[in-house]
C-alpha positions as CSV (number, residue, x, y, z in Angstrom):
1,M,-6.2,6.4,64.7
2,C,-6.4,9.7,62.8
3,L,-5.5,8.3,59.4
4,I,-6.4,5.0,57.8
5,N,-5.4,4.3,54.2
6,L,-6.7,0.9,52.9
7,H,-6.8,-1.1,49.7
8,F,-9.5,-3.8,49.7
9,H,-10.2,-6.8,47.4
10,D,-8.3,-5.4,44.4
11,H,-4.9,-6.9,44.5
12,P,-3.5,-10.2,43.2
13,T,-1.9,-11.3,46.5
14,Y,-3.7,-9.5,49.3
15,K,-7.3,-9.2,50.3
16,L,-6.6,-6.2,52.7
17,I,-3.8,-3.7,52.8
18,I,-3.8,-1.0,55.5
19,A,-1.3,1.8,56.3
20,A,-2.5,3.8,59.3
21,N,-1.4,6.4,61.8
22,R,-2.5,7.0,65.4
23,D,-2.3,10.6,66.4
24,E,-2.6,11.4,70.1
25,F,-1.3,13.6,72.9
26,Y,2.2,12.5,73.9
27,Q,1.3,12.4,77.6
28,R,-1.5,9.8,77.2
29,P,-0.1,6.5,78.4
30,T,-0.1,3.8,75.7
31,A,1.2,0.2,75.4
32,P,2.6,-0.9,72.0
33,A,1.0,-3.7,70.0
34,S,1.0,-7.1,71.7
35,Y,-1.3,-10.1,72.4
36,W,-3.5,-9.1,75.3
37,K,-3.2,-11.1,78.5
38,D,-6.9,-10.8,79.2
39,H,-7.8,-11.6,75.6
40,P,-4.9,-13.6,74.1
41,E,-6.6,-13.8,70.7
42,I,-6.5,-10.0,70.4
43,L,-3.4,-8.3,68.8
44,A,-3.5,-4.5,69.3
45,G,-1.9,-1.6,71.0
46,R,-3.7,-0.4,74.2
47,D,-4.7,2.9,75.7
48,L,-3.6,2.5,79.3
49,L,-6.0,5.3,80.5
50,Q,-9.2,3.6,79.4
51,M,-7.9,0.1,78.4
52,G,-9.4,0.2,75.0
53,T,-7.7,0.4,71.6
54,W,-7.7,2.1,68.2
55,F,-6.6,-0.7,65.9
56,G,-6.6,-4.4,66.3
57,I,-7.2,-7.9,64.8
58,T,-7.9,-11.3,66.3
59,T,-5.9,-14.5,65.5
60,K,-8.8,-16.9,65.6
61,K,-11.3,-15.4,63.2
62,G,-9.4,-12.4,61.8
63,R,-11.9,-9.9,63.3
64,F,-10.6,-6.4,62.5
65,A,-11.5,-3.0,63.8
66,A,-10.0,0.5,63.7
67,L,-11.3,3.9,64.9
68,T,-10.7,7.6,64.2
69,N,-12.2,10.5,66.1
70,Y,-14.6,12.9,64.4
71,R,-13.3,16.5,64.3
72,D,-15.8,19.2,65.3
73,P,-14.8,21.7,68.1
74,N,-18.5,22.4,68.6
75,L,-19.1,18.8,69.8
76,P,-18.0,17.4,73.2
77,E,-14.6,15.6,73.2
78,T,-15.7,12.9,75.5
79,G,-18.8,10.8,75.9
80,K,-20.4,8.5,78.5
81,F,-18.1,5.7,77.3
82,S,-14.6,5.6,75.9
83,R,-14.4,5.3,72.1
84,G,-11.6,2.7,72.4
85,E,-14.2,0.4,73.9
86,I,-15.9,0.2,70.5
87,V,-12.9,-1.5,68.9
88,R,-12.2,-3.7,72.0
89,S,-15.9,-4.9,72.1
90,F,-16.0,-5.9,68.5
91,L,-12.7,-7.8,68.7
92,A,-13.6,-9.6,71.9
93,G,-17.2,-10.3,70.8
94,E,-19.1,-12.7,68.6
95,Q,-21.5,-10.4,66.7
96,T,-21.3,-10.3,63.0
97,P,-20.2,-6.9,61.5
98,E,-23.8,-6.2,60.5
99,E,-25.1,-7.0,64.0
100,Y,-22.5,-4.9,65.6
101,L,-23.4,-2.0,63.3
102,Q,-26.9,-2.1,64.6
103,T,-25.6,-2.1,68.2
104,L,-23.5,1.0,67.4
105,K,-26.5,2.8,65.9
106,L,-28.6,2.2,69.0
107,D,-25.7,3.4,71.2
108,R,-24.5,6.2,69.0
109,E,-25.1,9.0,71.5
110,K,-23.1,7.3,74.3
111,Y,-19.8,8.3,72.6
112,A,-18.1,11.4,71.3
113,G,-17.8,11.6,67.6
114,Y,-16.0,8.7,65.8
115,N,-15.6,6.7,62.7
116,V,-15.1,2.9,62.9
117,L,-14.1,0.2,60.5
118,I,-15.2,-3.3,61.4
119,G,-15.1,-6.6,59.6
120,N,-12.4,-9.0,58.4
121,G,-10.5,-9.7,55.2
122,D,-13.7,-10.8,53.4
123,E,-16.1,-8.0,54.4
124,L,-15.6,-4.6,55.8
125,Y,-17.9,-1.8,57.0
126,H,-17.6,1.8,58.0
127,Y,-19.8,3.7,60.5
128,N,-19.9,7.4,61.6
129,N,-22.0,8.1,64.7
130,I,-22.3,11.8,64.2
131,L,-23.7,11.5,60.7
132,D,-25.3,8.1,61.6
133,E,-23.8,6.9,58.3
134,S,-22.8,3.4,57.4
135,N,-21.1,2.0,54.3
136,K,-20.1,-1.4,53.1
137,I,-16.5,-1.0,51.8
138,T,-16.2,-1.7,48.1
139,S,-13.1,-2.9,46.4
140,G,-10.4,-0.4,45.7
141,T,-8.5,2.3,47.7
142,H,-10.1,4.2,50.5
143,G,-9.1,6.8,53.1
144,L,-10.5,7.8,56.5
145,S,-9.4,10.6,58.8
146,N,-11.5,12.8,61.1
147,A,-14.5,13.6,58.9
148,T,-16.0,10.5,57.2
149,L,-15.0,7.9,54.6
150,N,-13.2,9.3,51.6
151,T,-13.8,12.9,52.6
152,P,-11.4,14.8,50.1
153,W,-9.1,16.4,52.7
154,P,-5.6,16.9,51.3
155,K,-4.1,14.1,53.5
156,I,-6.8,11.7,52.4
157,V,-6.3,12.5,48.7
158,K,-2.5,12.2,49.0
159,G,-2.6,9.0,51.1
160,K,-5.0,7.3,48.7
161,R,-3.0,8.3,45.7
162,M,0.3,7.1,47.2
163,L,-1.2,3.8,48.3
164,Q,-2.9,3.1,45.1
165,D,0.2,4.0,43.0
166,Y,2.3,1.6,45.0
167,V,-0.1,-1.4,45.4
168,T,-1.2,-1.4,41.7
169,N,2.4,-1.7,40.6
170,H,3.6,-4.4,43.0
171,K,2.4,-8.0,43.5
172,E,4.4,-8.3,46.7
173,I,4.0,-5.6,49.2
174,D,7.0,-4.2,51.2
175,S,5.9,-2.8,54.6
176,N,8.8,-0.3,54.4
177,E,7.1,1.3,51.4
178,L,3.8,1.6,53.2
179,F,5.6,3.2,56.2
180,R,7.1,5.6,53.7
181,I,3.6,6.7,53.0
182,T,2.5,7.0,56.6
183,S,5.7,9.0,57.4
184,N,5.0,11.8,54.9
185,A,5.1,15.0,56.9
186,E,4.5,17.5,54.1
187,Q,1.8,20.0,55.0
188,A,-0.9,20.9,52.5
189,D,-1.1,24.3,50.9
190,D,-3.4,26.8,52.7
191,E,-5.8,27.0,49.8
192,D,-6.4,23.3,50.0
193,L,-7.0,23.1,53.8
194,P,-10.4,22.2,55.1
195,D,-12.1,24.5,57.6
196,T,-13.1,22.4,60.5
197,G,-13.2,25.2,63.0
198,V,-9.8,24.7,64.7
199,G,-8.0,27.7,63.2
200,I,-5.6,28.0,60.3
201,E,-2.4,27.1,62.3
202,L,-3.8,23.9,63.6
203,E,-5.4,23.0,60.2
204,R,-1.8,23.3,58.8
205,T,-0.4,21.1,61.5
206,L,-3.1,18.4,61.1
207,S,-2.9,18.4,57.3
208,S,0.1,16.1,57.0
209,L,-0.1,12.4,57.0
210,F,2.5,12.3,59.8
211,I,2.0,14.9,62.5
212,T,4.5,16.5,64.8
213,S,3.8,19.3,67.2
214,P,4.9,20.2,70.7
215,E,2.2,18.3,72.6
216,Y,0.4,16.2,70.0
217,G,1.4,14.1,67.0
218,T,1.7,10.7,65.4
219,R,2.4,8.1,68.2
220,S,2.4,5.0,66.0
221,S,2.1,3.8,62.4
222,T,0.6,0.4,61.6
223,V,0.8,-1.8,58.5
224,L,-1.7,-4.7,58.2
225,L,-1.6,-7.2,55.4
226,I,-4.0,-10.1,54.9
227,D,-3.2,-12.3,51.9
228,K,-5.6,-14.6,50.0
229,E,-4.5,-17.5,52.1
230,N,-5.4,-15.7,55.3
231,N,-1.8,-15.1,56.4
232,V,-1.5,-11.9,58.4
233,T,1.4,-9.5,58.8
234,F,1.0,-6.8,61.4
235,N,3.8,-4.2,61.8
236,E,3.8,-1.3,64.2
237,R,6.3,1.5,64.5
238,T,6.1,3.7,67.5
239,Y,7.3,7.3,67.8
240,E,8.1,9.8,70.6
241,K,7.6,13.4,69.5
242,G,8.3,12.5,65.9
243,K,11.3,10.4,66.6
244,F,11.3,6.7,65.8
245,Q,11.4,4.5,68.9
246,R,10.9,0.8,67.9
247,E,9.2,-1.6,65.5
248,K,7.3,-4.7,66.3
249,Q,6.2,-7.3,63.7
250,F,3.8,-10.2,64.1
251,T,2.8,-12.9,61.6
252,F,0.2,-15.5,61.9
253,S,-2.4,-17.4,60.0
254,I,-6.1,-16.9,60.8
255,E,-7.4,-20.0,62.4
């Protein structure tokens, strides 16, 4: 993922509301969201190069994890292990979120830079391995891209504002309205752009919530809803070079 907007424990109907985008090179082979044959309890898309994932949830216990890369051109783009393994391991494992955080801290140098969210509808944690920073997510609206939690980049500020404005005014949540947020392709003004060392042209391209460029862009958008009765709605829309391809919806109750 490269953008995760979430609203946690501050809504009359839902414990967790997420609207997220995965940005990736178009050539990287990817499978859309499904229940995995090797782990039937995992619902997630899959990176077919390394067999990990960026966003997923389990049906039995509602274990949730999502990952973004950390942007710094001075750091290596790859590590000893694939970052998608971080999400897969949490979903397939039995460790509590707090225990898994300790594992991540011990193994932080094995991976290129990342942020990860782990937990469930009742508790949620963030960890950044470059900063060795962990946070317990508090109630309210949060945003995560390629820096750290709630870094005030224009896309984070906009995404949080749009999500908060919608969820605070609607008891029932329409996934189409959340996809409207994730599909916002307006680029930020130059004076508001962060300087992450990638150059002004790329900063502009990466500043929108939904990204389109010749070789890289938003490959999928995901909406996740967990209500207070532990009913889950998982919607994924996939794209090819900015053009909508298909939508898949899954609903289940956490066992």
